[in-house]
A tleap script that builds the chain and sets N, CA, C and O, in Angstrom:
source leaprc.protein.ff14SB
mol = sequence {
  NMET ILE ASN VAL SER GLU ASP LYS PRO MET
  LYS PHE ASN ILE THR PHE SER ILE PRO GLN
  LYS SER ILE PHE GLY PHE LYS VAL LEU SER
  SER PHE HIE SER SER ILE SER CYS TYR ILE
  LEU LEU PHE ILE GLY ARG ILE LEU ASN PRO
  PHE PHE GLY SER ASN GLU ILE GLN THR ILE
  ALA GLY SER LEU PHE ASN ILE PHE LEU GLN
  GLY SER ILE VAL ILE LEU ILE ILE ASN ALA
  ILE ASP LYS ARG LYS GLN ILE LYS LYS ILE
  LYS PHE LEU LEU LEU ASN PHE ILE LEU PHE
  LEU ILE LEU PRO PHE SER ILE TYR LEU ILE
  PHE LYS TYR THR LEU PHE LEU LEU SER PHE
  TRP CILE
}
set mol.1.N position { 142.063 94.158 129.608 }
set mol.1.CA position { 142.294 95.538 129.646 }
set mol.1.C position { 142.071 95.987 128.244 }
set mol.1.O position { 142.668 95.369 127.363 }
set mol.2.N position { 141.302 96.968 127.920 }
set mol.2.CA position { 141.076 97.909 126.810 }
set mol.2.C position { 142.041 98.724 126.350 }
set mol.2.O position { 142.406 99.628 127.102 }
set mol.3.N position { 142.645 98.594 125.066 }
set mol.3.CA position { 143.667 99.317 124.699 }
set mol.3.C position { 142.980 100.666 123.898 }
set mol.3.O position { 142.369 100.569 122.834 }
set mol.4.N position { 143.173 101.722 124.509 }
set mol.4.CA position { 142.503 103.007 124.041 }
set mol.4.C position { 143.775 103.801 123.530 }
set mol.4.O position { 144.801 103.933 124.198 }
set mol.5.N position { 143.545 104.396 122.053 }
set mol.5.CA position { 144.597 105.152 122.073 }
set mol.5.C position { 144.440 106.825 121.975 }
set mol.5.O position { 143.572 107.160 121.168 }
set mol.6.N position { 144.970 107.680 122.500 }
set mol.6.CA position { 144.261 108.991 122.498 }
set mol.6.C position { 144.267 109.702 121.403 }
set mol.6.O position { 143.584 110.722 121.314 }
set mol.7.N position { 145.105 109.226 120.334 }
set mol.7.CA position { 145.309 110.236 119.090 }
set mol.7.C position { 144.165 109.695 117.930 }
set mol.7.O position { 144.039 110.190 116.810 }
set mol.8.N position { 143.430 108.650 118.433 }
set mol.8.CA position { 142.481 108.346 117.322 }
set mol.8.C position { 141.018 108.196 117.708 }
set mol.8.O position { 140.753 107.359 118.571 }
set mol.9.N position { 140.078 108.885 117.188 }
set mol.9.CA position { 138.908 109.117 117.910 }
set mol.9.C position { 138.224 107.833 117.810 }
set mol.9.O position { 138.606 106.944 117.050 }
set mol.10.N position { 137.165 107.734 118.613 }
set mol.10.CA position { 136.411 106.439 118.533 }
set mol.10.C position { 135.385 106.428 117.454 }
set mol.10.O position { 134.733 107.436 117.179 }
set mol.11.N position { 135.220 105.105 116.744 }
set mol.11.CA position { 134.148 105.611 115.382 }
set mol.11.C position { 133.458 104.425 115.602 }
set mol.11.O position { 134.006 103.470 116.154 }
set mol.12.N position { 131.904 104.391 115.087 }
set mol.12.CA position { 130.897 103.639 115.073 }
set mol.12.C position { 130.706 103.309 113.511 }
set mol.12.O position { 130.468 104.140 112.634 }
set mol.13.N position { 130.829 102.210 113.381 }
set mol.13.CA position { 130.354 101.582 111.962 }
set mol.13.C position { 129.220 101.053 112.145 }
set mol.13.O position { 129.069 99.957 112.685 }
set mol.14.N position { 128.279 101.790 111.706 }
set mol.14.CA position { 126.761 100.843 111.766 }
set mol.14.C position { 126.380 100.754 110.401 }
set mol.14.O position { 126.198 101.782 109.749 }
set mol.15.N position { 126.249 99.684 109.932 }
set mol.15.CA position { 126.007 99.330 108.510 }
set mol.15.C position { 124.844 98.340 108.368 }
set mol.15.O position { 124.850 97.385 109.144 }
set mol.16.N position { 123.713 98.456 107.358 }
set mol.16.CA position { 122.718 97.452 107.501 }
set mol.16.C position { 122.886 96.964 106.197 }
set mol.16.O position { 123.102 97.661 105.206 }
set mol.17.N position { 122.756 95.473 106.237 }
set mol.17.CA position { 122.741 94.754 104.853 }
set mol.17.C position { 121.571 94.387 104.538 }
set mol.17.O position { 120.915 93.550 105.158 }
set mol.18.N position { 121.145 95.107 103.347 }
set mol.18.CA position { 120.029 95.031 102.726 }
set mol.18.C position { 120.052 94.042 101.642 }
set mol.18.O position { 120.867 94.311 100.759 }
set mol.19.N position { 119.186 92.675 101.434 }
set mol.19.CA position { 119.260 92.161 100.463 }
set mol.19.C position { 119.193 92.258 99.058 }
set mol.19.O position { 118.214 92.918 98.708 }
set mol.20.N position { 119.974 91.780 98.002 }
set mol.20.CA position { 119.758 92.138 96.904 }
set mol.20.C position { 118.841 91.464 96.002 }
set mol.20.O position { 118.778 91.866 94.840 }
set mol.21.N position { 117.979 90.297 96.465 }
set mol.21.CA position { 117.092 89.558 95.832 }
set mol.21.C position { 116.127 89.815 96.662 }
set mol.21.O position { 116.423 90.169 97.803 }
set mol.22.N position { 114.469 89.667 96.187 }
set mol.22.CA position { 113.476 90.037 96.903 }
set mol.22.C position { 113.269 88.440 97.737 }
set mol.22.O position { 114.182 87.614 97.731 }
set mol.23.N position { 112.061 88.209 98.363 }
set mol.23.CA position { 111.792 86.944 98.940 }
set mol.23.C position { 111.135 85.908 97.879 }
set mol.23.O position { 110.894 84.733 98.158 }
set mol.24.N position { 110.932 86.389 96.876 }
set mol.24.CA position { 110.385 85.875 95.682 }
set mol.24.C position { 111.383 85.279 94.390 }
set mol.24.O position { 111.154 84.628 93.371 }
set mol.25.N position { 112.555 85.847 94.991 }
set mol.25.CA position { 114.006 85.480 94.054 }
set mol.25.C position { 114.264 86.818 93.012 }
set mol.25.O position { 115.377 87.015 92.524 }
set mol.26.N position { 113.373 87.498 92.801 }
set mol.26.CA position { 113.613 88.475 91.944 }
set mol.26.C position { 114.418 89.664 92.311 }
set mol.26.O position { 114.291 90.167 93.428 }
set mol.27.N position { 115.161 90.094 91.514 }
set mol.27.CA position { 116.122 91.388 91.756 }
set mol.27.C position { 115.454 92.756 92.311 }
set mol.27.O position { 114.448 93.316 91.874 }
set mol.28.N position { 116.205 93.106 93.290 }
set mol.28.CA position { 115.600 94.506 93.618 }
set mol.28.C position { 116.031 95.441 92.694 }
set mol.28.O position { 117.061 95.632 92.047 }
set mol.29.N position { 114.489 96.197 92.869 }
set mol.29.CA position { 114.609 97.705 91.865 }
set mol.29.C position { 115.839 98.508 92.108 }
set mol.29.O position { 116.337 98.561 93.233 }
set mol.30.N position { 116.456 99.276 90.856 }
set mol.30.CA position { 117.187 100.211 91.258 }
set mol.30.C position { 116.654 101.527 91.911 }
set mol.30.O position { 115.492 101.555 92.315 }
set mol.31.N position { 117.434 102.569 92.021 }
set mol.31.CA position { 116.667 103.779 92.728 }
set mol.31.C position { 115.767 104.375 91.406 }
set mol.31.O position { 114.626 104.820 91.536 }
set mol.32.N position { 116.407 104.306 90.271 }
set mol.32.CA position { 115.568 104.635 89.171 }
set mol.32.C position { 114.131 104.311 88.688 }
set mol.32.O position { 113.176 105.014 88.359 }
set mol.33.N position { 114.372 102.815 88.782 }
set mol.33.CA position { 112.959 101.921 88.871 }
set mol.33.C position { 111.936 102.026 90.032 }
set mol.33.O position { 110.742 101.730 89.991 }
set mol.34.N position { 112.553 102.441 90.928 }
set mol.34.CA position { 111.820 102.533 92.231 }
set mol.34.C position { 111.032 103.953 92.116 }
set mol.34.O position { 109.838 104.143 92.348 }
set mol.35.N position { 111.733 104.636 91.815 }
set mol.35.CA position { 111.244 106.211 91.815 }
set mol.35.C position { 109.948 106.110 90.900 }
set mol.35.O position { 108.794 106.391 91.224 }
set mol.36.N position { 110.457 105.599 89.573 }
set mol.36.CA position { 108.916 105.256 88.561 }
set mol.36.C position { 108.166 104.801 88.944 }
set mol.36.O position { 107.033 105.284 88.933 }
set mol.37.N position { 108.477 103.602 89.485 }
set mol.37.CA position { 107.315 102.784 89.922 }
set mol.37.C position { 106.623 103.399 91.244 }
set mol.37.O position { 105.435 103.075 91.273 }
set mol.38.N position { 106.931 104.028 92.121 }
set mol.38.CA position { 106.355 104.917 92.820 }
set mol.38.C position { 105.387 105.910 92.347 }
set mol.38.O position { 104.331 106.031 92.966 }
set mol.39.N position { 105.662 106.733 91.177 }
set mol.39.CA position { 105.047 107.569 90.607 }
set mol.39.C position { 103.820 106.784 89.664 }
set mol.39.O position { 102.763 107.351 89.386 }
set mol.40.N position { 104.125 105.507 89.266 }
set mol.40.CA position { 102.852 104.758 88.853 }
set mol.40.C position { 101.805 104.592 89.719 }
set mol.40.O position { 100.661 104.944 89.435 }
set mol.41.N position { 102.220 103.906 91.107 }
set mol.41.CA position { 101.698 103.725 91.992 }
set mol.41.C position { 100.671 104.899 92.748 }
set mol.41.O position { 99.629 104.863 93.402 }
set mol.42.N position { 101.266 105.561 92.435 }
set mol.42.CA position { 100.688 107.205 92.993 }
set mol.42.C position { 99.418 107.737 91.923 }
set mol.42.O position { 98.348 108.290 92.178 }
set mol.43.N position { 99.978 107.353 90.750 }
set mol.43.CA position { 98.890 107.923 89.736 }
set mol.43.C position { 97.701 106.872 89.887 }
set mol.43.O position { 96.547 107.291 89.975 }
set mol.44.N position { 97.969 105.562 89.915 }
set mol.44.CA position { 96.981 104.650 89.610 }
set mol.44.C position { 96.062 104.528 91.323 }
set mol.44.O position { 94.936 104.033 91.384 }
set mol.45.N position { 96.784 105.059 92.548 }
set mol.45.CA position { 96.038 105.202 93.642 }
set mol.45.C position { 94.931 106.062 93.269 }
set mol.45.O position { 93.729 105.899 93.478 }
set mol.46.N position { 95.682 107.223 92.547 }
set mol.46.CA position { 94.753 108.510 92.294 }
set mol.46.C position { 93.438 108.269 91.572 }
set mol.46.O position { 92.348 108.737 91.900 }
set mol.47.N position { 93.692 107.481 90.554 }
set mol.47.CA position { 92.631 107.083 89.647 }
set mol.47.C position { 91.605 106.230 90.505 }
set mol.47.O position { 90.424 106.544 90.655 }
set mol.48.N position { 92.156 105.216 90.994 }
set mol.48.CA position { 91.250 104.062 91.602 }
set mol.48.C position { 90.462 104.674 92.871 }
set mol.48.O position { 89.247 104.501 92.973 }
set mol.49.N position { 91.140 105.340 93.760 }
set mol.49.CA position { 90.318 105.768 95.121 }
set mol.49.C position { 88.951 106.111 95.111 }
set mol.49.O position { 88.234 105.535 95.929 }
set mol.50.N position { 88.289 107.203 94.102 }
set mol.50.CA position { 87.033 107.496 93.777 }
set mol.50.C position { 86.244 106.583 93.560 }
set mol.50.O position { 85.069 106.925 93.692 }
set mol.51.N position { 86.434 105.399 93.238 }
set mol.51.CA position { 85.634 104.183 93.237 }
set mol.51.C position { 85.448 103.527 94.378 }
set mol.51.O position { 84.950 102.427 94.137 }
set mol.52.N position { 85.640 103.723 95.612 }
set mol.52.CA position { 85.708 102.964 96.613 }
set mol.52.C position { 84.845 104.093 97.692 }
set mol.52.O position { 85.197 105.223 98.028 }
set mol.53.N position { 83.772 103.429 98.026 }
set mol.53.CA position { 83.044 104.142 99.223 }
set mol.53.C position { 81.445 104.306 99.422 }
set mol.53.O position { 80.956 104.927 100.365 }
set mol.54.N position { 80.809 103.761 98.558 }
set mol.54.CA position { 79.494 103.760 98.446 }
set mol.54.C position { 78.664 103.071 99.601 }
set mol.54.O position { 77.766 103.754 100.095 }
set mol.55.N position { 78.857 101.844 100.065 }
set mol.55.CA position { 78.717 101.390 101.141 }
set mol.55.C position { 79.799 100.441 101.875 }
set mol.55.O position { 80.855 100.103 101.341 }
set mol.56.N position { 79.443 100.104 103.015 }
set mol.56.CA position { 80.465 99.466 104.260 }
set mol.56.C position { 81.490 98.640 103.554 }
set mol.56.O position { 82.667 98.997 103.605 }
set mol.57.N position { 81.160 97.629 102.938 }
set mol.57.CA position { 82.155 96.942 102.680 }
set mol.57.C position { 82.965 97.469 101.426 }
set mol.57.O position { 83.996 96.835 101.199 }
set mol.58.N position { 82.658 98.586 100.518 }
set mol.58.CA position { 83.502 99.122 99.795 }
set mol.58.C position { 84.503 100.115 100.394 }
set mol.58.O position { 85.612 100.362 99.922 }
set mol.59.N position { 83.976 100.640 101.473 }
set mol.59.CA position { 84.910 101.367 102.395 }
set mol.59.C position { 85.958 100.732 103.066 }
set mol.59.O position { 87.090 101.214 103.107 }
set mol.60.N position { 85.581 99.466 103.699 }
set mol.60.CA position { 86.720 98.803 104.137 }
set mol.60.C position { 87.589 98.209 103.005 }
set mol.60.O position { 88.806 98.171 103.185 }
set mol.61.N position { 87.082 97.761 101.896 }
set mol.61.CA position { 88.247 97.428 100.929 }
set mol.61.C position { 88.685 98.596 100.380 }
set mol.61.O position { 89.767 98.387 99.831 }
set mol.62.N position { 88.354 99.676 100.282 }
set mol.62.CA position { 89.193 100.743 99.835 }
set mol.62.C position { 90.131 101.184 101.138 }
set mol.62.O position { 91.158 101.830 100.927 }
set mol.63.N position { 89.844 100.909 102.148 }
set mol.63.CA position { 90.827 101.091 102.962 }
set mol.63.C position { 92.127 100.273 103.280 }
set mol.63.O position { 93.134 100.711 103.838 }
set mol.64.N position { 91.891 98.884 102.776 }
set mol.64.CA position { 92.977 97.840 102.938 }
set mol.64.C position { 93.852 98.285 101.591 }
set mol.64.O position { 95.072 98.176 101.470 }
set mol.65.N position { 92.879 98.833 100.575 }
set mol.65.CA position { 93.584 98.922 98.941 }
set mol.65.C position { 94.570 100.131 99.603 }
set mol.65.O position { 95.772 100.022 99.360 }
set mol.66.N position { 94.150 101.211 100.378 }
set mol.66.CA position { 95.195 102.423 100.421 }
set mol.66.C position { 96.439 102.078 101.516 }
set mol.66.O position { 97.546 102.616 101.545 }
set mol.67.N position { 95.928 101.032 102.396 }
set mol.67.CA position { 97.092 100.673 103.392 }
set mol.67.C position { 98.310 99.837 102.402 }
set mol.67.O position { 99.521 100.056 102.385 }
set mol.68.N position { 97.638 98.963 101.718 }
set mol.68.CA position { 98.746 98.175 100.605 }
set mol.68.C position { 99.383 99.078 99.682 }
set mol.68.O position { 100.543 98.829 99.355 }
set mol.69.N position { 98.718 100.230 99.147 }
set mol.69.CA position { 99.277 101.233 98.200 }
set mol.69.C position { 100.140 101.941 99.190 }
set mol.69.O position { 101.325 101.716 98.944 }
set mol.70.N position { 99.917 102.913 100.481 }
set mol.70.CA position { 100.698 103.499 100.768 }
set mol.70.C position { 101.826 102.773 101.289 }
set mol.70.O position { 102.930 103.316 101.259 }
set mol.71.N position { 101.668 101.397 101.852 }
set mol.71.CA position { 102.891 100.811 102.411 }
set mol.71.C position { 103.730 100.600 101.233 }
set mol.71.O position { 104.935 100.839 101.320 }
set mol.72.N position { 103.095 100.073 99.870 }
set mol.72.CA position { 104.066 99.703 98.837 }
set mol.72.C position { 105.175 100.960 98.349 }
set mol.72.O position { 106.349 100.862 97.992 }
set mol.73.N position { 104.372 102.054 98.478 }
set mol.73.CA position { 105.070 103.676 98.252 }
set mol.73.C position { 106.168 103.732 99.349 }
set mol.73.O position { 107.350 103.875 99.037 }
set mol.74.N position { 105.841 103.639 100.378 }
set mol.74.CA position { 106.754 103.874 101.606 }
set mol.74.C position { 107.878 103.070 101.042 }
set mol.74.O position { 108.923 103.687 100.835 }
set mol.75.N position { 107.839 101.701 100.738 }
set mol.75.CA position { 109.086 100.699 100.620 }
set mol.75.C position { 109.693 100.922 99.456 }
set mol.75.O position { 110.848 100.513 99.333 }
set mol.76.N position { 109.052 101.612 98.360 }
set mol.76.CA position { 109.778 102.220 97.088 }
set mol.76.C position { 110.600 103.194 97.347 }
set mol.76.O position { 111.654 103.414 96.751 }
set mol.77.N position { 110.063 103.922 98.410 }
set mol.77.CA position { 110.985 105.270 98.679 }
set mol.77.C position { 111.827 105.059 99.439 }
set mol.77.O position { 112.760 105.863 99.447 }
set mol.78.N position { 111.861 103.913 100.382 }
set mol.78.CA position { 113.010 103.468 101.318 }
set mol.78.C position { 114.121 102.904 100.131 }
set mol.78.O position { 115.320 103.180 100.141 }
set mol.79.N position { 113.601 102.257 99.359 }
set mol.79.CA position { 114.253 101.579 98.071 }
set mol.79.C position { 115.083 102.455 97.446 }
set mol.79.O position { 116.312 102.398 97.417 }
set mol.80.N position { 114.446 103.185 96.998 }
set mol.80.CA position { 115.350 104.194 95.968 }
set mol.80.C position { 116.387 104.985 96.938 }
set mol.80.O position { 117.555 105.242 96.648 }
set mol.81.N position { 115.745 105.309 98.109 }
set mol.81.CA position { 117.234 106.184 99.132 }
set mol.81.C position { 118.133 105.162 99.311 }
set mol.81.O position { 119.268 105.605 99.135 }
set mol.82.N position { 118.135 104.001 99.581 }
set mol.82.CA position { 119.259 103.049 99.506 }
set mol.82.C position { 120.045 102.617 98.355 }
set mol.82.O position { 121.189 102.176 98.466 }
set mol.83.N position { 119.420 102.749 97.240 }
set mol.83.CA position { 120.292 102.663 96.076 }
set mol.83.C position { 120.615 103.901 95.475 }
set mol.83.O position { 121.077 103.849 94.335 }
set mol.84.N position { 120.430 105.255 96.134 }
set mol.84.CA position { 120.696 106.364 95.537 }
set mol.84.C position { 121.949 106.730 94.957 }
set mol.84.O position { 122.089 107.764 94.304 }
set mol.85.N position { 123.087 105.710 95.232 }
set mol.85.CA position { 124.554 105.943 94.553 }
set mol.85.C position { 124.573 105.611 93.157 }
set mol.85.O position { 125.457 106.001 92.395 }
set mol.86.N position { 123.403 104.744 92.750 }
set mol.86.CA position { 123.389 104.281 91.259 }
set mol.86.C position { 123.292 105.401 90.156 }
set mol.86.O position { 123.710 105.272 89.006 }
set mol.87.N position { 122.576 106.708 90.764 }
set mol.87.CA position { 122.394 107.763 89.777 }
set mol.87.C position { 123.065 108.927 90.821 }
set mol.87.O position { 123.159 109.012 92.046 }
set mol.88.N position { 123.514 109.838 89.591 }
set mol.88.CA position { 123.755 111.295 89.842 }
set mol.88.C position { 122.733 111.632 90.841 }
set mol.88.O position { 121.552 111.286 90.856 }
set mol.89.N position { 123.700 112.728 92.088 }
set mol.89.CA position { 123.143 113.327 92.989 }
set mol.89.C position { 122.020 114.375 92.407 }
set mol.89.O position { 120.885 114.348 92.884 }
set mol.90.N position { 122.262 115.025 91.672 }
set mol.90.CA position { 121.099 116.195 91.051 }
set mol.90.C position { 119.998 115.329 90.579 }
set mol.90.O position { 118.930 115.405 91.187 }
set mol.91.N position { 120.112 114.466 89.517 }
set mol.91.CA position { 118.959 113.495 88.964 }
set mol.91.C position { 118.208 112.863 90.297 }
set mol.91.O position { 116.978 112.822 90.313 }
set mol.92.N position { 119.009 112.354 91.454 }
set mol.92.CA position { 117.933 111.705 92.236 }
set mol.92.C position { 117.262 112.771 92.985 }
set mol.92.O position { 116.133 112.627 93.455 }
set mol.93.N position { 117.933 113.803 93.092 }
set mol.93.CA position { 117.198 114.919 93.980 }
set mol.93.C position { 115.837 115.395 93.379 }
set mol.93.O position { 114.759 115.469 93.968 }
set mol.94.N position { 116.177 115.764 91.815 }
set mol.94.CA position { 115.189 116.053 90.806 }
set mol.94.C position { 114.046 115.131 90.874 }
set mol.94.O position { 112.923 115.529 91.181 }
set mol.95.N position { 114.310 113.915 90.594 }
set mol.95.CA position { 113.531 112.719 90.640 }
set mol.95.C position { 112.720 112.555 91.624 }
set mol.95.O position { 111.506 112.505 91.424 }
set mol.96.N position { 113.318 112.430 93.001 }
set mol.96.CA position { 112.683 112.089 94.273 }
set mol.96.C position { 112.367 113.068 95.083 }
set mol.96.O position { 111.953 112.787 96.208 }
set mol.97.N position { 112.528 114.713 94.582 }
set mol.97.CA position { 112.007 115.596 95.545 }
set mol.97.C position { 110.279 115.350 95.953 }
set mol.97.O position { 110.020 115.353 97.156 }
set mol.98.N position { 109.491 115.208 95.281 }
set mol.98.CA position { 108.393 114.896 95.395 }
set mol.98.C position { 107.958 113.740 96.229 }
set mol.98.O position { 107.001 113.882 96.991 }
set mol.99.N position { 108.595 112.597 96.139 }
set mol.99.CA position { 108.338 111.422 96.896 }
set mol.99.C position { 108.884 111.823 98.129 }
set mol.99.O position { 108.270 111.317 99.069 }
set mol.100.N position { 109.909 112.621 98.497 }
set mol.100.CA position { 110.249 113.097 99.861 }
set mol.100.C position { 109.333 113.725 100.706 }
set mol.100.O position { 109.157 113.596 101.918 }
set mol.101.N position { 108.709 114.509 99.775 }
set mol.101.CA position { 107.481 115.263 100.462 }
set mol.101.C position { 106.311 114.300 100.688 }
set mol.101.O position { 105.731 114.477 101.760 }
set mol.102.N position { 105.866 113.371 99.950 }
set mol.102.CA position { 105.001 112.446 100.192 }
set mol.102.C position { 105.043 111.509 101.065 }
set mol.102.O position { 104.006 110.944 101.415 }
set mol.103.N position { 106.260 111.180 101.571 }
set mol.103.CA position { 106.382 110.185 102.592 }
set mol.103.C position { 105.941 110.151 104.109 }
set mol.103.O position { 105.633 109.157 104.765 }
set mol.104.N position { 105.977 111.338 104.470 }
set mol.104.CA position { 105.235 111.469 105.791 }
set mol.104.C position { 103.782 111.320 105.611 }
set mol.104.O position { 103.067 110.711 106.407 }
set mol.105.N position { 103.277 112.029 104.295 }
set mol.105.CA position { 101.559 111.776 104.408 }
set mol.105.C position { 101.314 110.348 104.132 }
set mol.105.O position { 100.411 109.760 104.726 }
set mol.106.N position { 101.933 109.857 103.417 }
set mol.106.CA position { 102.020 108.404 103.163 }
set mol.106.C position { 101.939 107.288 104.649 }
set mol.106.O position { 101.185 106.337 104.854 }
set mol.107.N position { 102.873 107.783 105.380 }
set mol.107.CA position { 102.911 107.201 106.611 }
set mol.107.C position { 101.680 107.307 107.584 }
set mol.107.O position { 101.161 106.381 108.208 }
set mol.108.N position { 101.350 108.538 107.579 }
set mol.108.CA position { 99.866 109.541 108.087 }
set mol.108.C position { 98.735 108.549 107.573 }
set mol.108.O position { 97.868 108.114 108.332 }
set mol.109.N position { 98.798 108.282 106.449 }
set mol.109.CA position { 97.759 107.830 105.544 }
set mol.109.C position { 97.655 106.077 106.189 }
set mol.109.O position { 96.612 105.560 106.590 }
set mol.110.N position { 98.867 105.478 106.150 }
set mol.110.CA position { 98.559 103.843 106.941 }
set mol.110.C position { 98.106 103.901 107.967 }
set mol.110.O position { 97.270 103.031 108.211 }
set mol.111.N position { 98.410 104.920 109.060 }
set mol.111.CA position { 98.240 104.575 110.290 }
set mol.111.C position { 96.464 105.503 110.396 }
set mol.111.O position { 95.709 105.169 111.309 }
set mol.112.N position { 96.149 106.286 109.679 }
set mol.112.CA position { 94.816 106.740 109.526 }
set mol.112.C position { 93.690 105.506 108.975 }
set mol.112.O position { 92.567 105.326 109.446 }
set mol.113.N position { 94.358 104.689 107.795 }
set mol.113.CA position { 93.244 103.924 107.360 }
set mol.113.C position { 93.399 102.706 108.244 }
set mol.113.O position { 92.444 101.934 108.159 }
set mol.114.N position { 94.241 102.388 108.966 }
set mol.114.CA position { 94.253 101.095 110.045 }
set mol.114.C position { 93.502 101.433 110.979 }
set mol.114.O position { 92.644 100.570 111.164 }
set mol.115.N position { 93.393 102.564 111.876 }
set mol.115.CA position { 92.752 103.016 112.720 }
set mol.115.C position { 91.164 103.027 112.551 }
set mol.115.O position { 90.321 102.776 113.413 }
set mol.116.N position { 90.918 103.496 110.794 }
set mol.116.CA position { 89.390 103.205 110.540 }
set mol.116.C position { 89.385 101.900 110.264 }
set mol.116.O position { 88.258 101.536 110.598 }
set mol.117.N position { 90.018 100.901 109.821 }
set mol.117.CA position { 89.720 99.422 109.822 }
set mol.117.C position { 89.487 98.620 111.385 }
set mol.117.O position { 88.635 97.782 111.679 }
set mol.118.N position { 90.558 99.207 112.223 }
set mol.118.CA position { 89.902 98.776 113.571 }
set mol.118.C position { 88.757 99.160 114.454 }
set mol.118.O position { 88.298 98.566 115.430 }
set mol.119.N position { 88.291 100.628 113.723 }
set mol.119.CA position { 87.165 101.119 114.406 }
set mol.119.C position { 86.010 100.032 113.971 }
set mol.119.O position { 85.100 99.947 114.795 }
set mol.120.N position { 85.919 99.371 113.066 }
set mol.120.CA position { 85.106 98.339 112.527 }
set mol.120.C position { 84.916 97.077 113.257 }
set mol.120.O position { 83.851 96.460 113.232 }
set mol.121.N position { 86.039 96.672 113.959 }
set mol.121.CA position { 86.164 95.212 114.676 }
set mol.121.C position { 86.173 95.724 116.239 }
set mol.121.O position { 86.266 94.809 117.057 }
set mol.122.N position { 86.095 96.998 116.745 }
set mol.122.CA position { 86.041 97.290 118.102 }
set mol.122.C position { 84.834 97.701 118.315 }
set mol.122.O position { 84.487 98.036 119.448 }
savepdb mol mol.pdb
quit
């Protein structure tokens, strides 16, 4: 028999436990460091992308580079969101506002370059 009291609403406590160390044993980055690393990766990607693309092998290499780059950016943004309580709310929003706008675009680019790579093998 299930005991249900009428005066207390039923709550669901859903929590996810994210490890504090990476698979290589390093400490997971803080929200601030994830955001800064994400901006650095965006800058590096912006500089290096024009160098890919003069023949078929370079376009495949550029697509792989962009998949890993955008995947890293998505992971860093998710980590920054997960660790958001480490910095003040207004600083968090100011630091990550652009990253929140870039997140859907990064996910789109991952799918776009994945489909582009699959078109070579199909």
